[in-house]
C-alpha positions as CSV (number, residue, x, y, z in Angstrom):
1,M,7.5,14.7,9.3
2,D,11.0,13.1,9.4
3,S,12.9,12.0,6.3
4,T,12.3,8.3,7.0
5,R,8.5,8.8,7.0
6,R,8.6,10.9,3.8
7,R,10.5,8.0,2.1
8,L,7.9,5.5,3.5
9,L,5.0,7.4,1.9
10,A,6.9,8.1,-1.3
11,G,7.8,4.5,-1.7
12,S,4.3,3.2,-1.1
13,G,2.8,5.7,-3.5
14,T,4.7,4.3,-6.5
15,L,3.2,0.8,-6.2
16,G,0.4,1.2,-8.8
17,L,-2.0,3.3,-10.7
18,A,-10.2,4.3,-9.9
19,S,-13.0,5.9,-11.2
20,L,-13.2,7.2,-14.8
21,A,-13.2,11.0,-14.8
22,G,-13.7,13.5,-17.6
23,C,-14.0,11.7,-20.9
24,S,-14.6,8.3,-22.5
25,A,-12.2,5.6,-23.4
26,L,-13.2,6.0,-27.0
27,D,-12.1,9.7,-26.9
28,F,-8.9,8.5,-25.4
29,A,-8.3,5.8,-28.1
30,L,-9.1,8.3,-30.9
31,G,-6.7,10.8,-29.4
32,N,-9.4,13.4,-28.6
33,E,-9.0,13.6,-24.9
34,S,-6.7,12.7,-22.1
35,L,-7.9,10.5,-19.2
36,S,-7.5,10.7,-15.4
37,F,-8.3,8.0,-12.9
38,E,-8.6,8.5,-9.1
39,A,-8.9,5.9,-6.5
40,D,-11.4,6.0,-3.6
41,R,-9.7,5.9,-0.3
42,A,-9.4,2.8,1.8
43,I,-9.1,3.1,5.6
44,V,-9.2,1.1,8.8
45,G,-12.6,1.6,10.4
46,E,-12.9,3.6,13.5
47,A,-14.2,0.8,15.7
48,T,-11.3,-1.4,14.8
49,L,-8.8,1.4,15.3
50,A,-10.2,2.3,18.7
51,E,-9.5,-1.2,19.9
52,S,-5.9,-1.2,18.6
53,R,-2.7,0.5,19.7
54,Y,-2.3,2.1,16.2
55,T,-3.4,5.6,15.3
56,E,-3.7,7.3,11.9
57,S,-0.6,9.2,11.1
58,S,-1.2,10.4,7.5
59,R,-3.5,10.5,4.5
60,T,-1.8,11.3,1.2
61,E,-2.5,11.2,-2.5
62,D,0.1,10.4,-5.2
63,T,-0.7,11.5,-8.7
64,I,1.5,10.1,-11.5
65,T,1.4,10.1,-15.2
66,R,1.6,6.9,-17.1
67,T,1.7,6.3,-20.9
68,F,-0.6,3.5,-22.0
69,E,-1.3,2.0,-25.4
70,A,-4.9,1.1,-26.5
71,A,-6.3,0.4,-30.0
72,G,-2.8,1.2,-31.4
73,Q,-2.7,4.7,-29.8
74,R,-0.4,5.9,-27.1
75,R,-1.7,8.4,-24.5
76,D,-0.7,9.8,-21.2
77,V,-3.0,9.0,-18.3
78,D,-3.0,10.7,-14.9
79,V,-3.6,8.2,-12.0
80,T,-4.1,9.1,-8.4
81,N,-3.4,6.6,-5.6
82,K,-4.7,7.1,-2.0
83,I,-2.4,6.1,0.8
84,T,-3.5,5.9,4.5
85,E,-0.8,5.1,7.1
86,Y,-1.1,4.1,10.8
87,D,1.6,3.6,13.4
88,R,2.2,2.9,17.0
89,G,5.1,3.5,19.4
90,F,7.4,1.1,21.2
91,S,10.3,1.6,23.5
92,I,14.0,0.8,23.0
93,L,16.3,1.6,25.8
94,G,13.7,4.0,27.3
95,Q,13.2,5.9,24.0
96,E,9.9,5.7,22.1
97,Y,9.9,5.2,18.4
98,R,7.0,4.9,16.0
99,W,8.4,2.4,13.6
100,A,5.6,-0.1,13.7
101,T,3.4,0.9,10.7
102,F,0.4,-0.3,8.8
103,T,-0.3,1.1,5.4
104,V,-3.4,0.9,3.2
105,L,-3.0,1.7,-0.5
106,S,-5.9,2.1,-2.9
107,T,-4.9,2.2,-6.5
108,P,-7.1,2.5,-9.7
109,K,-7.7,-0.5,-11.9
110,V,-7.2,1.6,-15.0
111,E,-9.3,-0.3,-17.6
112,L,-9.4,1.0,-21.2
113,L,-11.3,-0.7,-24.0
114,G,-11.6,-3.9,-22.0
115,E,-7.9,-4.1,-21.1
116,A,-6.5,-3.7,-17.6
117,F,-3.3,-1.7,-17.3
118,N,-2.5,-1.6,-13.6
119,P,0.5,-3.9,-13.0
120,V,-0.4,-4.3,-9.3
121,A,-3.1,-6.8,-10.2
122,D,-0.5,-9.3,-11.4
123,M,2.2,-8.7,-8.9
124,S,3.0,-11.4,-6.3
125,T,3.8,-10.4,-2.7
126,D,7.4,-11.0,-3.6
127,D,7.2,-8.3,-6.3
128,L,5.4,-5.9,-3.9
129,V,7.9,-6.4,-1.1
130,A,10.7,-5.6,-3.6
131,M,9.0,-2.3,-4.4
132,I,8.6,-1.2,-0.8
133,Q,12.2,-1.9,0.4
134,D,12.9,1.8,0.4
135,R,10.3,2.3,3.2
136,Y,13.3,2.2,5.5
137,D,16.7,3.8,5.1
138,Q,18.0,0.3,4.6
139,L,16.0,-2.9,4.2
140,G,17.8,-6.1,3.4
141,N,18.0,-9.8,3.8
142,V,14.3,-10.2,3.1
143,E,13.1,-13.8,3.3
144,R,9.6,-15.2,3.0
145,D,8.6,-16.7,6.4
146,S,5.0,-18.0,6.3
147,T,1.5,-17.5,4.9
148,R,-1.9,-17.2,6.6
149,S,-5.5,-16.4,5.7
150,V,-7.3,-13.5,7.4
151,D,-10.7,-11.9,7.0
152,H,-10.2,-8.9,4.8
153,L,-12.6,-6.7,2.8
154,G,-15.5,-9.1,3.2
155,D,-13.5,-12.2,2.2
156,S,-10.6,-14.4,3.0
157,A,-7.2,-13.0,1.9
158,E,-3.7,-14.5,2.0
159,V,-1.1,-12.6,3.9
160,V,2.6,-13.4,3.5
161,R,5.0,-12.7,6.3
162,Y,8.6,-11.9,5.7
163,R,11.7,-11.6,7.8
164,A,14.0,-8.7,7.1
165,E,16.7,-6.5,8.6
166,G,16.4,-2.7,8.7
167,R,18.6,0.2,9.8
168,F,17.2,3.4,11.2
169,T,19.8,6.1,10.7
170,E,18.2,8.8,12.9
171,A,18.7,6.5,15.9
172,D,21.7,4.6,14.5
173,I,19.9,1.3,15.2
174,E,19.7,-1.9,13.3
175,L,16.6,-4.1,13.9
176,E,15.2,-7.4,12.8
177,L,11.9,-6.7,11.2
178,T,8.7,-8.5,10.3
179,L,6.7,-7.6,7.2
180,H,3.1,-8.6,6.4
181,I,1.9,-8.1,2.9
182,T,-1.4,-8.9,1.0
183,N,-1.9,-9.4,-2.6
184,A,-3.9,-6.7,-4.5
185,V,-7.6,-7.2,-3.7
186,P,-10.1,-5.9,-6.2
187,V,-12.8,-3.6,-4.6
188,G,-15.1,-1.7,-6.9
189,E,-13.0,0.2,-9.4
190,D,-9.8,-0.1,-7.4
191,F,-7.2,-2.5,-6.0
192,V,-6.3,-2.4,-2.3
193,V,-2.9,-3.5,-1.0
194,C,-2.0,-3.6,2.7
195,F,1.3,-4.0,4.4
196,G,2.5,-3.8,8.0
197,V,6.1,-3.5,9.3
198,H,7.2,-3.8,12.8
199,P,10.4,-4.8,14.8
200,R,10.5,-8.6,15.3
201,R,11.0,-8.0,19.1
202,I,7.3,-7.1,19.3
203,D,4.9,-9.7,17.8
204,D,2.2,-7.6,16.3
205,T,0.7,-10.3,14.1
206,D,-2.6,-10.3,16.0
207,A,-2.8,-6.5,15.7
208,I,-2.1,-6.6,12.0
209,N,-4.8,-9.3,11.5
210,A,-7.3,-7.1,13.3
211,L,-6.3,-4.0,11.2
212,L,-6.7,-6.1,8.0
213,G,-10.1,-7.2,9.2
214,G,-11.1,-3.6,9.8
215,V,-10.1,-2.2,6.4
216,E,-13.0,-0.4,4.6
217,H,-13.2,0.9,1.0
218,T,-15.0,4.2,1.0
219,A,-16.6,4.1,-2.5
């Protein structure tokens, strides 16, 4: 895995914080136990993927520790996000690069004593795009372009498209990029966030719409 892809996955894994494991929220509030939350994975269904040019490139987990406050008590909570990434190749000057990507992030809601602690729930797509700018070596001049509604996880979801510029150091190439980002969608005990990135010279909007329509939550 090249350094760019490692940064892509690391960047997406920090977006947010799924099912309660181990002990009760009361034990947590009283200081008797620690808590851990783990998301169920969200993926693109096989039927959708078979009809696309994208293939699965990685499945990763990202466990981080957050400190939360509930009932006047501060406790550390371990949260595990699940990230599934897909990509496809395209050619520049006869060389193929796999820089068109589609990522599905499943992140726990993290609810304690009736309070929700995952900041992703309240983030706008502008906030989210700011947090994934390190998915490329350099990503700048990000501008909101348009919005649209697509079928996603059994309902209609808003997708915001952005224009940006990126530099790929391994090939010493600068490209104009298109980003597609959804808001966090609540599914079971998780939130699901999806984002696609591809060079603007290829219009993959239809493909991104199809992938969004094929996302499944595995709970």
